[in-house]
FIKOLZA-1660 file (N, C-alpha, C; in steps of 0.1 Angstrom, whole numbers, plus 5000, padded with zeros to 4 digits):
% residues 228
   i   px   py   pz ch aa at
   1 8639 0862 2876  A  M  N
   1 8641 0858 2862  A  M CA
   1 8655 0862 2857  A  M  C
   2 8659 0874 2859  A  T  N
   2 8672 0879 2854  A  T CA
   2 8683 0872 2861  A  T  C
   3 8682 0870 2874  A  W  N
   3 8692 0863 2882  A  W CA
   3 8693 0848 2877  A  W  C
   4 8682 0842 2874  A  A  N
   4 8683 0828 2869  A  A CA
   4 8690 0828 2856  A  A  C
   5 8687 0837 2847  A  L  N
   5 8694 0838 2834  A  L CA
   5 8709 0840 2836  A  L  C
   6 8712 0849 2846  A  A  N
   6 8727 0852 2848  A  A CA
   6 8734 0839 2853  A  A  C
   7 8727 0831 2862  A  L  N
   7 8733 0819 2866  A  L CA
   7 8735 0809 2855  A  L  C
   8 8725 0809 2846  A  A  N
   8 8725 0800 2835  A  A CA
   8 8737 0804 2825  A  A  C
   9 8739 0817 2823  A  I  N
   9 8750 0821 2815  A  I CA
   9 8763 0818 2822  A  I  C
  10 8764 0819 2835  A  L  N
  10 8776 0815 2842  A  L CA
  10 8779 0801 2840  A  L  C
  11 8769 0792 2841  A  A  N
  11 8771 0778 2839  A  A CA
  11 8775 0775 2825  A  A  C
  12 8769 0782 2815  A  L  N
  12 8773 0780 2801  A  L CA
  12 8787 0784 2799  A  L  C
  13 8792 0795 2804  A  G  N
  13 8806 0798 2803  A  G CA
  13 8815 0788 2808  A  G  C
  14 8812 0783 2820  A  L  N
  14 8820 0772 2826  A  L CA
  14 8821 0760 2818  A  L  C
  15 8809 0756 2812  A  A  N
  15 8808 0744 2804  A  A CA
  15 8816 0746 2791  A  A  C
  16 8816 0758 2785  A  L  N
  16 8823 0760 2773  A  L CA
  16 8838 0764 2774  A  L  C
  17 8842 0764 2787  A  G  N
  17 8856 0768 2789  A  G CA
  17 8867 0761 2781  A  G  C
  18 8866 0747 2781  A  P  N
  18 8876 0740 2773  A  P CA
  18 8875 0743 2758  A  P  C
  19 8863 0745 2753  A  W  N
  19 8862 0748 2738  A  W CA
  19 8867 0762 2736  A  W  C
  20 8864 0772 2745  A  L  N
  20 8869 0785 2743  A  L CA
  20 8884 0786 2744  A  L  C
  21 8890 0778 2752  A  D  N
  21 8905 0777 2753  A  D CA
  21 8911 0772 2740  A  D  C
  22 8904 0762 2734  A  R  N
  22 8909 0757 2722  A  R CA
  22 8907 0767 2711  A  R  C
  23 8896 0775 2711  A  L  N
  23 8895 0786 2702  A  L CA
  23 8906 0795 2703  A  L  C
  24 8910 0798 2715  A  A  N
  24 8922 0808 2717  A  A CA
  24 8934 0802 2711  A  A  C
  25 8937 0789 2713  A  E  N
  25 8948 0783 2707  A  E CA
  25 8948 0783 2692  A  E  C
  26 8936 0779 2686  A  W  N
  26 8935 0779 2672  A  W CA
  26 8936 0793 2666  A  W  C
  27 8931 0803 2672  A  S  N
  27 8932 0816 2667  A  S CA
  27 8946 0821 2665  A  S  C
  28 8955 0817 2674  A  L  N
  28 8969 0821 2673  A  L CA
  28 8975 0815 2661  A  L  C
  29 8971 0803 2657  A  R  N
  29 8977 0796 2645  A  R CA
  29 8970 0802 2633  A  R  C
  30 8958 0805 2633  A  A  N
  30 8950 0810 2621  A  A CA
  30 8953 0824 2618  A  A  C
  31 8955 0832 2628  A  S  N
  31 8956 0847 2626  A  S CA
  31 8969 0850 2618  A  S  C
  32 8968 0859 2609  A  R  N
  32 8980 0864 2601  A  R CA
  32 8987 0875 2609  A  R  C
  33 8981 0879 2621  A  S  N
  33 8988 0889 2629  A  S CA
  33 9001 0885 2636  A  S  C
  34 9003 0871 2635  A  L  N
  34 9015 0866 2641  A  L CA
  34 9024 0859 2631  A  L  C
  35 9036 0862 2631  A  R  N
  35 9045 0856 2621  A  R CA
  35 9049 0842 2624  A  R  C
  36 9050 0839 2636  A  A  N
  36 9054 0825 2640  A  A CA
  36 9046 0821 2652  A  A  C
  37 9033 0818 2650  A  P  N
  37 9024 0815 2662  A  P CA
  37 9028 0802 2668  A  P  C
  38 9027 0802 2682  A  R  N
  38 9030 0790 2689  A  R CA
  38 9017 0786 2697  A  R  C
  39 9017 0774 2701  A  S  N
  39 9005 0769 2708  A  S CA
  39 9005 0775 2722  A  S  C
  40 8993 0777 2728  A  L  N
  40 8993 0782 2741  A  L CA
  40 8998 0771 2751  A  L  C
  41 8999 0759 2746  A  R  N
  41 9004 0748 2755  A  R CA
  41 9019 0748 2754  A  R  C
  42 9026 0755 2746  A  D  N
  42 9040 0756 2745  A  D CA
  42 9046 0761 2758  A  D  C
  43 9055 0754 2764  A  P  N
  43 9061 0758 2777  A  P CA
  43 9068 0772 2776  A  P  C
  44 9072 0776 2763  A  A  N
  44 9079 0788 2761  A  A CA
  44 9069 0800 2762  A  A  C
  45 9056 0798 2762  A  T  N
  45 9047 0809 2763  A  T CA
  45 9046 0815 2777  A  T  C
  46 9040 0826 2778  A  V  N
  46 9039 0833 2791  A  V CA
  46 9031 0824 2801  A  V  C
  47 9020 0818 2795  A  D  N
  47 9011 0810 2804  A  D CA
  47 9014 0796 2801  A  D  C
  48 9020 0789 2811  A  A  N
  48 9023 0775 2810  A  A CA
  48 9015 0767 2820  A  A  C
  49 9004 0772 2824  A  A  N
  49 8996 0764 2834  A  A CA
  49 8990 0752 2827  A  A  C
  50 8987 0741 2835  A  P  N
  50 8980 0729 2829  A  P CA
  50 8968 0733 2822  A  P  C
  51 8965 0725 2811  A  W  N
  51 8954 0727 2803  A  W CA
  51 8941 0728 2810  A  W  C
  52 8938 0719 2820  A  T  N
  52 8926 0719 2827  A  T CA
  52 8924 0732 2835  A  T  C
  53 8935 0737 2841  A  R  N
  53 8934 0749 2848  A  R CA
  53 8931 0761 2839  A  R  C
  54 8938 0761 2828  A  R  N
  54 8935 0772 2818  A  R CA
  54 8921 0772 2813  A  R  C
  55 8916 0760 2811  A  S  N
  55 8902 0759 2806  A  S CA
  55 8892 0764 2817  A  S  C
  56 8895 0761 2829  A  L  N
  56 8886 0766 2840  A  L CA
  56 8887 0781 2841  A  L  C
  57 8899 0786 2840  A  V  N
  57 8900 0801 2840  A  V CA
  57 8893 0807 2828  A  V  C
  58 8894 0801 2816  A  T  N
  58 8887 0807 2805  A  T CA
  58 8872 0806 2807  A  T  C
  59 8867 0795 2812  A  G  N
  59 8853 0794 2815  A  G CA
  59 8848 0804 2825  A  G  C
  60 8856 0806 2835  A  I  N
  60 8852 0816 2846  A  I CA
  60 8851 0830 2840  A  I  C
  61 8861 0833 2831  A  I  N
  61 8861 0846 2824  A  I CA
  61 8848 0848 2816  A  I  C
  62 8845 0838 2808  A  A  N
  62 8833 0839 2799  A  A CA
  62 8821 0839 2807  A  A  C
  63 8819 0830 2817  A  G  N
  63 8807 0830 2825  A  G CA
  63 8805 0842 2833  A  G  C
  64 8815 0847 2840  A  T  N
  64 8814 0859 2848  A  T CA
  64 8811 0871 2840  A  T  C
  65 8818 0873 2829  A  F  N
  65 8815 0885 2820  A  F CA
  65 8801 0884 2815  A  F  C
  66 8796 0872 2811  A  G  N
  66 8783 0871 2806  A  G CA
  66 8772 0873 2816  A  G  C
  67 8775 0868 2828  A  A  N
  67 8765 0869 2839  A  A CA
  67 8764 0884 2843  A  A  C
  68 8775 0891 2845  A  V  N
  68 8775 0905 2848  A  V CA
  68 8768 0913 2838  A  V  C
  69 8771 0910 2825  A  A  N
  69 8764 0918 2814  A  A CA
  69 8749 0916 2814  A  A  C
  70 8744 0904 2817  A  I  N
  70 8730 0901 2817  A  I CA
  70 8723 0908 2829  A  I  C
  71 8730 0909 2840  A  L  N
  71 8725 0917 2851  A  L CA
  71 8724 0932 2849  A  L  C
  72 8733 0937 2840  A  L  N
  72 8733 0951 2837  A  L CA
  72 8726 0955 2825  A  L  C
  73 8723 0946 2815  A  V  N
  73 8718 0950 2802  A  V CA
  73 8704 0956 2804  A  V  C
  74 8701 0967 2797  A  P  N
  74 8688 0974 2799  A  P CA
  74 8676 0967 2793  A  P  C
  75 8679 0957 2784  A  S  N
  75 8668 0950 2777  A  S CA
  75 8673 0936 2774  A  S  C
  76 8664 0926 2776  A  L  N
  76 8668 0913 2774  A  L CA
  76 8669 0910 2759  A  L  C
  77 8664 0919 2750  A  A  N
  77 8666 0918 2736  A  A CA
  77 8681 0919 2733  A  A  C
  78 8689 0926 2741  A  L  N
  78 8703 0928 2739  A  L CA
  78 8711 0916 2745  A  L  C
  79 8704 0907 2752  A  A  N
  79 8712 0896 2759  A  A CA
  79 8720 0887 2749  A  A  C
  80 8714 0883 2738  A  P  N
  80 8722 0874 2729  A  P CA
  80 8735 0881 2724  A  P  C
  81 8735 0894 2722  A  A  N
  81 8747 0901 2717  A  A CA
  81 8757 0901 2728  A  A  C
  82 8753 0905 2740  A  W  N
  82 8763 0906 2751  A  W CA
  82 8768 0892 2756  A  W  C
  83 8760 0882 2755  A  V  N
  83 8765 0868 2758  A  V CA
  83 8775 0864 2748  A  V  C
  84 8773 0867 2735  A  A  N
  84 8782 0864 2724  A  A CA
  84 8796 0872 2727  A  A  C
  85 8795 0884 2731  A  L  N
  85 8807 0892 2734  A  L CA
  85 8814 0885 2746  A  L  C
  86 8807 0881 2756  A  A  N
  86 8814 0874 2767  A  A CA
  86 8821 0862 2763  A  A  C
  87 8815 0854 2754  A  L  N
  87 8821 0842 2750  A  L CA
  87 8834 0844 2742  A  L  C
  88 8834 0854 2733  A  V  N
  88 8846 0857 2725  A  V CA
  88 8856 0865 2734  A  V  C
  89 8851 0872 2744  A  A  N
  89 8861 0880 2753  A  A CA
  89 8870 0870 2760  A  A  C
  90 8865 0858 2763  A  A  N
  90 8874 0849 2771  A  A CA
  90 8886 0845 2763  A  A  C
  91 8885 0840 2751  A  P  N
  91 8897 0837 2743  A  P CA
  91 8906 0849 2740  A  P  C
  92 8899 0861 2738  A  I  N
  92 8907 0873 2736  A  I CA
  92 8916 0876 2748  A  I  C
  93 8910 0875 2760  A  I  N
  93 8918 0878 2772  A  I CA
  93 8929 0867 2774  A  I  C
  94 8925 0854 2771  A  R  N
  94 8935 0844 2772  A  R CA
  94 8947 0846 2763  A  R  C
  95 8945 0849 2750  A  T  N
  95 8956 0851 2741  A  T CA
  95 8964 0864 2744  A  T  C
  96 8957 0874 2749  A  D  N
  96 8964 0887 2752  A  D CA
  96 8973 0885 2765  A  D  C
  97 8968 0877 2774  A  L  N
  97 8976 0874 2786  A  L CA
  97 8988 0865 2783  A  L  C
  98 8985 0855 2774  A  A  N
  98 8996 0845 2771  A  A CA
  98 9006 0851 2762  A  A  C
  99 9002 0858 2752  A  R  N
  99 9011 0862 2741  A  R CA
  99 9012 0877 2738  A  R  C
 100 9004 0885 2746  A  H  N
 100 9003 0899 2744  A  H CA
 100 8999 0902 2729  A  H  C
 101 8990 0894 2724  A  R  N
 101 8985 0895 2711  A  R CA
 101 8970 0892 2711  A  R  C
 102 8962 0900 2703  A  I  N
 102 8948 0896 2701  A  I CA
 102 8947 0892 2686  A  I  C
 103 8945 0880 2683  A  P  N
 103 8945 0875 2670  A  P CA
 103 8934 0882 2662  A  P  C
 104 8936 0885 2649  A  D  N
 104 8927 0891 2640  A  D CA
 104 8914 0883 2640  A  D  C
 105 8914 0870 2640  A  V  N
 105 8902 0862 2638  A  V CA
 105 8893 0864 2650  A  V  C
 106 8898 0866 2662  A  L  N
 106 8889 0869 2674  A  L CA
 106 8883 0882 2673  A  L  C
 107 8891 0892 2669  A  N  N
 107 8885 0906 2667  A  N CA
 107 8874 0906 2657  A  N  C
 108 8876 0898 2646  A  A  N
 108 8866 0897 2635  A  A CA
 108 8854 0891 2641  A  A  C
 109 8855 0880 2648  A  I  N
 109 8843 0873 2654  A  I CA
 109 8835 0883 2663  A  I  C
 110 8843 0890 2671  A  A  N
 110 8836 0900 2680  A  A CA
 110 8829 0911 2673  A  A  C
 111 8835 0916 2662  A  S  N
 111 8828 0927 2654  A  S CA
 111 8817 0922 2646  A  S  C
 112 8818 0910 2639  A  V  N
 112 8807 0905 2631  A  V CA
 112 8796 0900 2640  A  V  C
 113 8799 0894 2651  A  G  N
 113 8788 0890 2660  A  G CA
 113 8780 0902 2665  A  G  C
 114 8787 0913 2669  A  G  N
 114 8780 0925 2673  A  G CA
 114 8772 0931 2662  A  G  C
 115 8777 0931 2650  A  A  N
 115 8770 0937 2639  A  A CA
 115 8757 0929 2636  A  A  C
 116 8757 0916 2638  A  L  N
 116 8745 0908 2635  A  L CA
 116 8736 0908 2647  A  L  C
 117 8741 0906 2659  A  L  N
 117 8732 0904 2670  A  L CA
 117 8726 0917 2675  A  L  C
 118 8732 0928 2673  A  L  N
 118 8727 0941 2677  A  L CA
 118 8715 0945 2668  A  L  C
 119 8712 0937 2658  A  L  N
 119 8700 0940 2650  A  L CA
 119 8688 0934 2656  A  L  C
 120 8690 0925 2666  A  V  N
 120 8679 0918 2672  A  V CA
 120 8669 0927 2678  A  V  C
 121 8673 0938 2686  A  P  N
 121 8663 0947 2692  A  P CA
 121 8655 0955 2682  A  P  C
 122 8660 0956 2670  A  G  N
 122 8652 0963 2659  A  G CA
 122 8653 0978 2661  A  G  C
 123 8662 0984 2668  A  D  N
 123 8663 0998 2670  A  D CA
 123 8674 1003 2660  A  D  C
 124 8669 1008 2648  A  L  N
 124 8678 1012 2637  A  L CA
 124 8685 1025 2641  A  L  C
 125 8679 1034 2648  A  G  N
 125 8686 1046 2652  A  G CA
 125 8698 1043 2661  A  G  C
 126 8696 1034 2671  A  A  N
 126 8707 1030 2680  A  A CA
 126 8718 1022 2672  A  A  C
 127 8713 1014 2662  A  Y  N
 127 8722 1006 2654  A  Y CA
 127 8731 1015 2645  A  Y  C
 128 8726 1026 2639  A  G  N
 128 8734 1035 2632  A  G CA
 128 8744 1042 2641  A  G  C
 129 8739 1046 2653  A  R  N
 129 8749 1053 2662  A  R CA
 129 8760 1043 2666  A  R  C
 130 8757 1030 2667  A  A  N
 130 8767 1020 2670  A  A CA
 130 8778 1020 2660  A  A  C
 131 8775 1021 2647  A  W  N
 131 8785 1021 2637  A  W CA
 131 8793 1034 2637  A  W  C
 132 8787 1045 2640  A  L  N
 132 8795 1057 2641  A  L CA
 132 8804 1056 2653  A  L  C
 133 8799 1051 2664  A  A  N
 133 8808 1049 2676  A  A CA
 133 8819 1039 2673  A  A  C
 134 8817 1029 2665  A  A  N
 134 8827 1019 2661  A  A CA
 134 8838 1026 2654  A  A  C
 135 8835 1035 2645  A  A  N
 135 8845 1042 2637  A  A CA
 135 8852 1052 2646  A  A  C
 136 8845 1059 2655  A  A  N
 136 8852 1069 2664  A  A CA
 136 8861 1062 2673  A  A  C
 137 8857 1051 2679  A  V  N
 137 8866 1044 2689  A  V CA
 137 8878 1039 2682  A  V  C
 138 8876 1033 2670  A  T  N
 138 8888 1027 2663  A  T CA
 138 8898 1038 2659  A  T  C
 139 8893 1050 2654  A  I  N
 139 8902 1061 2651  A  I CA
 139 8909 1066 2663  A  I  C
 140 8902 1067 2675  A  A  N
 140 8908 1072 2687  A  A CA
 140 8919 1063 2692  A  A  C
 141 8916 1050 2692  A  L  N
 141 8926 1040 2696  A  L CA
 141 8938 1040 2686  A  L  C
 142 8935 1041 2674  A  L  N
 142 8946 1041 2664  A  L CA
 142 8955 1053 2666  A  L  C
 143 8949 1065 2669  A  G  N
 143 8957 1077 2671  A  G CA
 143 8966 1075 2684  A  G  C
 144 8960 1070 2694  A  L  N
 144 8968 1068 2706  A  L CA
 144 8979 1058 2704  A  L  C
 145 8976 1047 2696  A  A  N
 145 8987 1037 2694  A  A CA
 145 8998 1043 2686  A  A  C
 146 8996 1053 2677  A  L  N
 146 9006 1059 2668  A  L CA
 146 9013 1070 2674  A  L  C
 147 9007 1078 2683  A  I  N
 147 9013 1091 2687  A  I CA
 147 9021 1090 2700  A  I  C
 148 9020 1079 2707  A  G  N
 148 9027 1079 2720  A  G CA
 148 9028 1065 2726  A  G  C
 149 9036 1064 2736  A  P  N
 149 9038 1051 2743  A  P CA
 149 9027 1047 2752  A  P  C
 150 9015 1045 2746  A  S  N
 150 9003 1043 2754  A  S CA
 150 9001 1028 2759  A  S  C
 151 9010 1020 2753  A  G  N
 151 9008 1006 2756  A  G CA
 151 8999 0998 2747  A  G  C
 152 8992 1006 2738  A  L  N
 152 8982 1000 2729  A  L CA
 152 8990 0993 2717  A  L  C
 153 8985 0981 2713  A  G  N
 153 8990 0975 2701  A  G CA
 153 8979 0975 2691  A  G  C
 154 8983 0970 2679  A  M  N
 154 8973 0970 2668  A  M CA
 154 8962 0960 2671  A  M  C
 155 8964 0950 2679  A  G  N
 155 8953 0941 2683  A  G CA
 155 8943 0948 2691  A  G  C
 156 8947 0957 2700  A  D  N
 156 8938 0965 2708  A  D CA
 156 8930 0975 2699  A  D  C
 157 8937 0980 2689  A  V  N
 157 8930 0989 2679  A  V CA
 157 8919 0982 2672  A  V  C
 158 8922 0970 2668  A  K  N
 158 8913 0962 2660  A  K CA
 158 8901 0957 2669  A  K  C
 159 8903 0957 2682  A  L  N
 159 8892 0954 2691  A  L CA
 159 8882 0966 2692  A  L  C
 160 8887 0978 2687  A  G  N
 160 8879 0990 2688  A  G CA
 160 8865 0989 2681  A  G  C
 161 8864 0984 2669  A  P  N
 161 8851 0983 2663  A  P CA
 161 8840 0976 2671  A  P  C
 162 8844 0964 2677  A  A  N
 162 8834 0957 2685  A  A CA
 162 8830 0965 2697  A  A  C
 163 8840 0971 2704  A  L  N
 163 8837 0979 2716  A  L CA
 163 8828 0991 2713  A  L  C
 164 8831 0997 2701  A  G  N
 164 8823 1008 2697  A  G CA
 164 8809 1004 2694  A  G  C
 165 8807 0993 2687  A  L  N
 165 8794 0988 2684  A  L CA
 165 8785 0986 2696  A  L  C
 166 8791 0978 2706  A  Y  N
 166 8783 0975 2718  A  Y CA
 166 8780 0987 2726  A  Y  C
 167 8790 0995 2729  A  L  N
 167 8787 1007 2737  A  L CA
 167 8780 1018 2730  A  L  C
 168 8782 1019 2717  A  G  N
 168 8776 1029 2709  A  G CA
 168 8761 1026 2707  A  G  C
 169 8757 1014 2707  A  F  N
 169 8743 1010 2707  A  F CA
 169 8735 1016 2719  A  F  C
 170 8742 1017 2730  A  L  N
 170 8736 1022 2743  A  L CA
 170 8736 1037 2743  A  L  C
 171 8745 1043 2736  A  G  N
 171 8746 1058 2737  A  G CA
 171 8760 1063 2737  A  G  C
 172 8762 1076 2735  A  W  N
 172 8776 1081 2734  A  W CA
 172 8782 1082 2748  A  W  C
 173 8774 1084 2758  A  E  N
 173 8779 1085 2772  A  E CA
 173 8786 1072 2776  A  E  C
 174 8779 1060 2774  A  P  N
 174 8786 1047 2777  A  P CA
 174 8799 1046 2769  A  P  C
 175 8800 1051 2757  A  V  N
 175 8812 1050 2749  A  V CA
 175 8823 1057 2756  A  V  C
 176 8821 1069 2760  A  L  N
 176 8831 1077 2766  A  L CA
 176 8835 1072 2780  A  L  C
 177 8825 1068 2788  A  I  N
 177 8828 1062 2801  A  I CA
 177 8835 1049 2800  A  I  C
 178 8831 1040 2790  A  G  N
 178 8837 1027 2789  A  G CA
 178 8851 1028 2785  A  G  C
 179 8855 1037 2775  A  L  N
 179 8869 1039 2772  A  L CA
 179 8877 1045 2783  A  L  C
 180 8871 1055 2790  A  A  N
 180 8878 1061 2801  A  A CA
 180 8881 1051 2812  A  A  C
 181 8871 1043 2815  A  A  N
 181 8872 1033 2825  A  A CA
 181 8883 1023 2822  A  A  C
 182 8884 1019 2809  A  G  N
 182 8894 1009 2805  A  G CA
 182 8908 1015 2807  A  G  C
 183 8910 1028 2803  A  F  N
 183 8923 1034 2805  A  F CA
 183 8926 1036 2820  A  F  C
 184 8916 1039 2828  A  V  N
 184 8919 1041 2842  A  V CA
 184 8923 1028 2849  A  V  C
 185 8915 1017 2845  A  L  N
 185 8919 1004 2851  A  L CA
 185 8933 1000 2846  A  L  C
 186 8936 1003 2834  A  G  N
 186 8949 0999 2829  A  G CA
 186 8960 1008 2835  A  G  C
 187 8957 1020 2838  A  A  N
 187 8967 1029 2845  A  A CA
 187 8970 1024 2859  A  A  C
 188 8959 1020 2866  A  V  N
 188 8961 1015 2880  A  V CA
 188 8970 1003 2880  A  V  C
 189 8967 0994 2870  A  A  N
 189 8975 0982 2869  A  A CA
 189 8989 0985 2865  A  A  C
 190 8990 0995 2856  A  G  N
 190 9004 0999 2852  A  G CA
 190 9012 1005 2863  A  G  C
 191 9006 1013 2871  A  I  N
 191 9013 1019 2883  A  I CA
 191 9018 1008 2892  A  I  C
 192 9009 0997 2894  A  S  N
 192 9013 0986 2902  A  S CA
 192 9025 0979 2896  A  S  C
 193 9025 0977 2883  A  V  N
 193 9037 0970 2877  A  V CA
 193 9049 0978 2878  A  V  C
 194 9048 0992 2876  A  L  N
 194 9060 1000 2877  A  L CA
 194 9065 1000 2892  A  L  C
 195 9056 1001 2901  A  A  N
 195 9060 1001 2915  A  A CA
 195 9067 0988 2919  A  A  C
 196 9062 0977 2914  A  R  N
 196 9068 0964 2916  A  R CA
 196 9083 0963 2911  A  R  C
 197 9084 0968 2898  A  D  N
 197 9098 0968 2892  A  D CA
 197 9107 0978 2899  A  D  C
 198 9102 0989 2904  A  V  N
 198 9111 0998 2911  A  V CA
 198 9116 0992 2924  A  V  C
 199 9106 0986 2931  A  L  N
 199 9110 0980 2944  A  L CA
 199 9119 0968 2942  A  L  C
 200 9118 0961 2931  A  A  N
 200 9127 0950 2928  A  A CA
 200 9140 0954 2921  A  A  C
 201 9141 0968 2919  A  R  N
 201 9153 0973 2912  A  R CA
 201 9155 0967 2898  A  R  C
 202 9143 0966 2891  A  R  N
 202 9144 0961 2877  A  R CA
 202 9143 0973 2868  A  R  C
 203 9148 0972 2855  A  P  N
 203 9146 0983 2846  A  P CA
 203 9132 0985 2843  A  P  C
 204 9127 0998 2843  A  V  N
 204 9113 1001 2841  A  V CA
 204 9110 1005 2827  A  V  C
 205 9120 1008 2819  A  R  N
 205 9117 1012 2805  A  R CA
 205 9111 1000 2797  A  R  C
 206 9099 1003 2791  A  G  N
 206 9092 0993 2784  A  G CA
 206 9086 0982 2792  A  G  C
 207 9085 0984 2806  A  A  N
 207 9080 0974 2814  A  A CA
 207 9065 0972 2812  A  A  C
 208 9057 0983 2809  A  L  N
 208 9043 0981 2807  A  L CA
 208 9040 0973 2795  A  L  C
 209 9047 0976 2784  A  R  N
 209 9045 0969 2771  A  R CA
 209 9048 0954 2773  A  R  C
 210 9059 0951 2781  A  R  N
 210 9063 0937 2783  A  R CA
 210 9053 0930 2792  A  R  C
 211 9048 0936 2802  A  A  N
 211 9041 0929 2813  A  A CA
 211 9026 0931 2813  A  A  C
 212 9021 0941 2806  A  L  N
 212 9007 0945 2807  A  L CA
 212 8999 0945 2794  A  L  C
 213 8992 0935 2791  A  P  N
 213 8984 0935 2779  A  P CA
 213 8972 0945 2782  A  P  C
 214 8967 0952 2772  A  F  N
 214 8957 0962 2774  A  F CA
 214 8943 0957 2771  A  F  C
 215 8942 0947 2763  A  G  N
 215 8928 0942 2759  A  G CA
 215 8919 0939 2770  A  G  C
 216 8924 0932 2781  A  P  N
 216 8915 0929 2792  A  P CA
 216 8909 0941 2798  A  P  C
 217 8917 0952 2799  A  F  N
 217 8912 0964 2805  A  F CA
 217 8901 0971 2797  A  F  C
 218 8903 0971 2783  A  L  N
 218 8893 0976 2774  A  L CA
 218 8880 0969 2776  A  L  C
 219 8881 0956 2777  A  L  N
 219 8869 0948 2778  A  L CA
 219 8862 0950 2792  A  L  C
 220 8870 0951 2802  A  A  N
 220 8864 0955 2815  A  A CA
 220 8858 0968 2815  A  A  C
 221 8864 0978 2808  A  G  N
 221 8858 0991 2806  A  G CA
 221 8844 0990 2800  A  G  C
 222 8842 0981 2791  A  T  N
 222 8829 0980 2784  A  T CA
 222 8818 0976 2794  A  T  C
 223 8821 0968 2804  A  L  N
 223 8812 0965 2815  A  L CA
 223 8808 0977 2823  A  L  C
 224 8818 0986 2825  A  V  N
 224 8816 0998 2833  A  V CA
 224 8807 1007 2825  A  V  C
 225 8810 1008 2812  A  G  N
 225 8801 1016 2803  A  G CA
 225 8787 1011 2803  A  G  C
 226 8785 0998 2802  A  L  N
 226 8772 0991 2803  A  L CA
 226 8765 0995 2816  A  L  C
 227 8773 0994 2827  A  A  N
 227 8767 0997 2840  A  A CA
 227 8761 1011 2841  A  A  C
 228 8769 1021 2835  A  I  N
 228 8765 1035 2835  A  I CA
 228 8752 1036 2826  A  I  C
% end
């Protein structure tokens, strides 16, 4: 039953790929976090792949994230919340990869969706802990963004409430492991980027901020936290 549901979620993500890609494009225009937003289809953007290919990639991200979450989730009552997170995670990853920005509107959708759908299981104790975790994760990410060259942007900080809600509902251990996993995955990718630039004799100062968006790693870390 769980595997059948996971395959259904994978198919749903693939089917919604074109619409999620359009949501990513619209969010860049609608969000006030960008002064001069451009279309994801603009050749000047980082991602200039054909629209059909981008839609397929977006659908694969949404479907795979959702399918993995369904296979790991401890209760099917949590399935709607994690499927919703998977669907919004796809345009978040798209915009972060293309523009190194997570539009405010996508972060808001992720947070509001989690706040509403995590009420479905009816566990008020876990729900209260989720809000405490949301505050803690946001404060931690904000501190890291302000005190050092961590590669975190304000879009990543604004993703914190959603990640805290989802992982906090499961417990404090998933919160800690999920955040740690996100940073470890980001560090591994960062070392690869630096090694590439060193071998190519390119300047490495600011290379991570230019080449490595952090949002996808934070979202991948949430799956690790869910698995634990």
